[in-house]
C-alpha positions in Angstrom: -118.6 19.3 168.8 -117.2 19.9 172.3 -115.2 17.6 174.5 -116.7 15.9 177.5 -115.6 17.2 180.9 -113.2 14.2 181.3 -111.7 14.7 177.9 -111.5 18.4 178.4 -109.7 17.9 181.8 -107.0 15.7 180.2 -106.6 18.0 177.2 -105.9 20.9 179.6 -103.5 18.6 181.4 -101.7 18.0 178.0 -101.3 21.7 177.6 -99.6 21.9 181.0 -97.4 19.0 179.9 -96.4 20.9 176.8 -95.2 23.7 179.0 -92.5 21.5 180.6 -91.7 19.8 177.3 -91.0 23.2 175.8 -89.0 24.2 178.9 -86.9 21.0 178.8 -86.7 20.6 175.0 -83.2 22.3 174.6 -81.8 20.6 177.8 -79.9 17.8 176.0 -79.0 20.1 173.1 -77.2 22.7 175.2 -73.8 20.8 175.1 -74.1 20.7 171.3 -74.8 24.4 171.2 -71.7 24.9 173.4 -69.5 22.9 171.0 -71.0 24.2 167.8 -70.9 27.9 168.7 -68.2 27.9 171.4 -70.5 28.9 174.2 -69.8 29.3 177.9 -72.2 28.0 180.6 -73.4 31.6 181.1 -74.6 31.6 177.5 -76.4 28.3 177.6 -78.1 29.2 180.9 -79.1 32.5 179.3 -80.9 30.5 176.5 -82.8 28.7 179.3 -83.4 31.9 181.3 -84.9 33.9 178.4 -87.9 31.6 178.5 -89.0 32.6 182.1 -87.9 36.2 181.6 -90.3 36.5 178.7 -93.0 34.4 180.3 -93.2 36.5 183.5 -94.4 39.8 181.8 -96.8 37.8 179.7 -98.3 36.3 182.9 -98.4 39.7 184.5 -100.2 41.4 181.6 -102.4 38.6 180.4 -102.8 36.4 183.5 -106.5 37.3 183.8 -107.3 37.2 180.1 -109.0 33.8 180.2 -111.1 34.9 183.1 -112.7 37.3 180.6 -112.6 35.8 177.1 -112.5 32.1 178.0 -109.9 29.4 178.6 -110.1 27.9 175.1 -109.3 31.1 173.2 -106.3 31.9 175.3 -105.0 28.3 175.3 -105.1 28.3 171.5 -103.3 31.7 171.3 -100.6 30.2 173.6 -100.2 27.0 171.6 -99.9 29.1 168.4 -96.9 31.0 169.9 -95.4 27.7 171.2 -95.6 26.3 167.7 -93.8 29.3 166.3 -91.1 29.0 168.9 -90.6 25.3 168.1 -90.3 26.0 164.4 -87.7 28.7 165.1 -85.6 26.2 167.0 -86.1 23.6 164.2 -84.7 26.1 161.6 -82.2 27.8 163.9 -78.9 28.4 162.0 -77.3 30.4 164.8 -77.8 31.6 168.4 -80.0 34.5 167.5 -82.7 32.1 166.2 -82.4 30.1 169.3 -83.1 33.1 171.5 -86.1 34.1 169.3 -87.5 30.5 169.6 -87.0 30.5 173.3 -88.7 33.9 173.7 -91.7 32.7 171.6 -92.0 29.6 173.8 -92.1 31.8 176.8 -95.0 33.8 175.3 -96.8 30.5 174.4 -96.5 29.0 177.9 -97.2 32.4 179.6 -100.5 32.5 177.7 -101.6 28.9 178.0 -100.4 27.5 181.4 -102.7 29.5 183.7 -105.9 29.0 181.7 -105.0 25.3 181.4 -104.6 24.9 185.1 -107.8 26.9 185.8 -109.7 24.7 183.2 -108.6 21.6 185.1 -109.9 23.0 188.3 -113.3 23.7 186.7 -113.5 20.4 184.8 -112.2 18.3 187.7 -115.4 17.8 189.6 -116.0 18.3 193.3 -112.4 17.8 194.2 -111.2 19.9 191.3 -108.5 21.9 193.1 -106.7 19.0 194.6 -107.1 16.9 191.4 -105.8 19.7 189.2 -102.7 20.2 191.4 -101.7 16.5 191.2 -102.6 16.1 187.6 -100.7 19.3 186.6 -97.7 18.0 188.4 -97.9 14.6 186.7 -98.6 16.2 183.3 -95.6 18.6 183.5 -93.5 15.7 184.7 -94.5 13.7 181.6 -93.7 16.6 179.4 -90.2 16.9 180.9 -89.6 13.2 180.7 -90.6 13.2 177.0 -88.4 16.2 176.3 -85.3 14.6 177.7 -85.8 11.0 176.6 -87.0 11.8 173.1 -84.6 14.6 172.8 -81.7 12.5 174.1 -82.5 9.6 171.7 -82.8 11.9 168.7 -79.6 13.8 169.6 -77.6 10.6 170.1 -79.0 8.4 167.3 -80.9 10.4 164.7 -79.8 12.9 162.0 -79.9 16.7 162.5 -79.3 16.5 166.3 -79.6 20.3 166.7 -83.1 20.4 165.1 -85.0 17.2 164.8 -86.4 17.1 168.4 -88.0 20.5 167.9 -89.9 19.3 164.8 -91.3 16.5 167.0 -92.4 19.1 169.6 -94.0 21.1 166.8 -96.0 18.1 165.6 -97.1 17.2 169.2 -98.2 20.8 169.8 -100.3 20.8 166.7 -102.1 17.6 167.8 -102.8 19.0 171.3 -104.0 22.2 169.6 -106.5 20.2 167.6 -108.0 18.8 170.8 -107.9 22.2 172.6 -110.0 23.6 169.7 -112.8 21.4 171.0 -112.7 22.7 174.6 -115.7 24.7 175.9 -115.7 28.2 174.5 -116.4 30.1 177.6 -115.6 30.0 181.3 -118.3 29.4 183.9 -117.8 32.8 185.4 -117.2 34.9 182.3 -116.8 38.5 183.1 -119.1 41.1 181.5 -116.6 44.0 181.6 -114.1 44.4 178.8 -110.7 42.9 179.4 -107.8 44.9 180.9 -104.8 43.9 183.0 -105.9 43.6 186.6 -104.1 42.8 189.8 -105.5 39.6 191.3 -107.4 40.1 194.5 -107.0 37.7 197.4 -109.2 37.7 200.5 -107.0 38.6 203.5 -107.7 35.3 205.2 -106.3 33.4 202.1 -103.1 35.3 201.7 -101.0 33.1 204.0 -102.0 30.0 202.0 -101.2 31.8 198.7 -97.8 32.9 200.1 -96.9 29.4 201.3 -98.0 27.9 198.0 -96.1 30.4 195.9 -92.9 29.7 197.9 -93.3 26.0 197.3 -93.8 26.5 193.5 -90.7 28.8 193.5 -88.5 26.4 195.3 -89.5 23.6 192.9 -88.8 25.8 189.8 -85.5 27.0 191.2 -84.4 23.4 191.8 -85.6 22.5 188.3 -83.3 25.2 186.9 -80.3 23.2 188.0 -81.4 20.1 186.1 -82.9 21.8 183.1 -80.3 24.5 182.5 -77.2 22.6 183.6 -78.1 18.9 184.0 -76.7 17.7 180.6 -73.5 19.8 181.2 -73.2 18.3 184.7 -73.5 14.8 183.3 -70.9 15.5 180.6 -68.3 17.6 182.5 -68.6 16.4 186.1 -70.1 12.9 185.9 -68.1 12.4 182.6 -70.9 10.8 180.6 -70.7 11.4 176.9 -74.0 9.7 175.8 -76.8 12.2 175.2 -79.5 9.5 175.4 -78.2 8.2 178.8 -77.9 11.7 180.2 -81.5 12.5 179.0 -82.8 9.3 180.4 -81.2 10.1 183.8 -82.7 13.5 183.9 -86.0 11.9 182.8 -85.9 9.7 185.9 -86.4 12.9 187.9 -89.5 13.6 185.8 -90.9 10.1 186.1 -90.4 10.4 189.9 -92.2 13.7 189.9 -95.2 12.2 188.1 -95.3 9.0 190.2 -95.1 10.9 193.5 -97.8 13.4 192.3 -100.2 10.5 191.7 -99.4 8.5 194.8 -99.3 11.5 197.1 -102.6 12.9 195.9 -104.3 12.1 199.2 -101.6 14.0 201.0 -102.8 17.4 202.2 -101.0 20.3 200.5 -99.5 21.7 203.7 -98.0 18.3 204.5 -96.6 18.0 200.9 -95.0 21.5 201.2 -93.5 20.4 204.6 -92.0 17.1 203.3 -90.8 18.3 199.9 -87.9 20.4 201.1 -86.5 17.6 203.2 -86.2 15.4 200.1 -84.9 18.3 198.1 -82.0 18.7 200.6 -81.0 15.0 200.2 -81.4 15.2 196.4 -79.2 18.2 195.9 -76.7 16.8 198.4 -76.4 13.7 196.2 -75.9 15.9 193.1 -73.0 17.6 194.8 -71.5 14.2 195.7 -72.0 13.1 192.1 -69.9 16.0 190.9 -67.2 15.6 193.5 -66.8 11.8 192.9 -67.7 11.7 189.2 -70.3 9.2 190.3 -73.0 8.1 187.9 -74.9 6.2 190.6 -75.0 9.3 192.8 -76.3 11.3 189.8 -79.1 8.8 189.3 -80.0 8.8 193.0 -80.0 12.6 193.0 -82.4 12.7 190.0 -84.8 10.3 191.8 -84.8 12.0 195.3 -84.7 15.5 194.0 -87.7 14.6 191.7 -89.7 13.5 194.7 -88.9 16.7 196.5 -89.8 18.8 193.5 -93.1 16.9 193.1 -94.2 17.5 196.7 -93.2 21.2 196.8 -94.9 21.9 193.5 -98.1 19.9 193.9 -98.5 21.0 197.5 -97.8 24.7 196.6 -100.2 24.6 193.7 -102.8 22.9 195.8 -102.6 25.8 198.4 -102.8 28.4 195.6 -105.7 26.9 193.6 -107.8 26.1 196.7 -107.4 29.6 198.0 -108.1 31.4 194.7 -111.6 33.1 194.3 -113.4 31.5 191.3 -113.8 34.8 189.5 -110.1 35.6 189.7 -108.8 32.0 189.5 -106.6 32.3 186.4 -105.2 35.7 187.6 -104.3 34.3 191.0 -102.7 31.2 189.5 -100.8 33.4 187.1 -99.5 35.5 190.0 -98.0 32.4 191.7 -96.4 31.3 188.4 -95.0 34.8 187.9 -93.0 34.5 191.1 -92.0 30.9 190.4 -90.7 31.6 186.9 -89.0 34.8 188.0 -87.1 32.9 190.7 -86.3 30.2 188.1 -84.8 32.8 185.7 -82.7 34.4 188.4 -81.5 31.0 189.6 -80.5 29.9 186.1 -78.6 33.1 185.3 -76.8 33.1 188.6 -75.8 29.5 188.3 -74.6 30.2 184.8 -72.4 33.1 185.9 -71.0 31.0 188.8 -70.3 28.0 186.5 -68.5 30.2 184.0 -66.4 32.1 186.5 -65.8 29.5 189.2 -66.8 26.1 187.6 -69.8 23.9 187.7 -69.0 22.2 191.0 -68.7 25.6 192.8 -72.0 26.7 191.2 -73.7 23.6 192.7 -72.2 23.9 196.1 -73.1 27.6 196.5 -76.4 27.6 194.5 -78.1 24.5 196.1 -78.3 25.8 199.7 -79.6 29.2 198.5 -82.4 27.4 196.5 -83.3 25.2 199.4 -84.0 28.3 201.6 -87.1 28.9 199.5 -88.4 25.4 200.3 -87.7 25.9 204.0 -89.5 29.3 203.8 -92.5 27.6 202.3 -92.5 25.0 205.0 -92.3 27.7 207.7 -95.1 29.8 206.3 -97.4 26.9 205.6 -97.1 25.6 209.2 -97.1 29.0 210.9 -100.3 30.0 209.1 -101.9 26.6 209.6 -105.1 27.9 211.0 -105.6 30.2 208.1 -105.4 27.5 205.4 -108.9 26.9 204.0 -110.6 23.6 204.8 -110.4 22.5 201.1 -106.7 22.7 201.1 -106.1 21.5 204.7 
């Protein structure tokens, strides 16, 4: 029995949501790791960064695999690795197991995210590219919100705070895997040649749209590194909140905003979204700096909301430009190439912020790192609008 197109679309969206749940699952646990194992911020951000550092080569090597053997098969492979990573976290007695779990999660998301996005485009009907970009943004936001709210509640109020949230993630991944097993077995444009790693090919006239979209995705991911890698530590050390559930809920506000903006801004053209997103990101990160300087919980909450809106527009607009410009027979490979750049930028941002936070303090890391990250968003804005006439009609 195969799922209907509608059910298949939302199953693929659930896979994309799991990617951000996996990415955000350790967020509220980082302060506990720091206390339990006497870790510096550079170590906790390294835990975060190992995920995109492993994910990037997986995307590079296997980015086009689902174009050849089908979306379903590669999604299931990715969910298997993601399950193994969650189990490693659930059992982790020390930092080594945490790194192993994080690496396995990177493999899982690297395999599953691009075919899930491509499947959404193909199952999304006539307006598949735009629908997939907004739904992917909303789904990933939901995954992040669940990671921080559920994780925060379990850390604060349940037993085994270092492990229990990862067993919940394991169970959810298994459920989504059951639905993914019922996805169509083959792609519409299955290739006849044996699979091998291939560089994605973009028509010359579509490269400007791809570049602008990739910059938008990268800016969103880099900004996300601040909240996911350091958000709980900022709440505890700068805002001076010691309630893990409250901290997770505030970070989740950003995710809720990301999802809501993605839904309501769906009629917005991708180029317009990439233009407006950096403006909101500037305000959001500015409020985060104020929250640290004044130890202000209201400013931290406002930052989470405004930065979430900026993230949503930069990511959904960027992904809209990428998916609409990608040739159908290289769709997963092109989407993977955009994710490669985005995750690589995220890893570098997380590691750099961790080093700065360890050597010069969290506040200095925010004040220096935020403007650098925002340059990516401004670059996306400039490229999108400079190349306006080159953007395809479907994305315009």
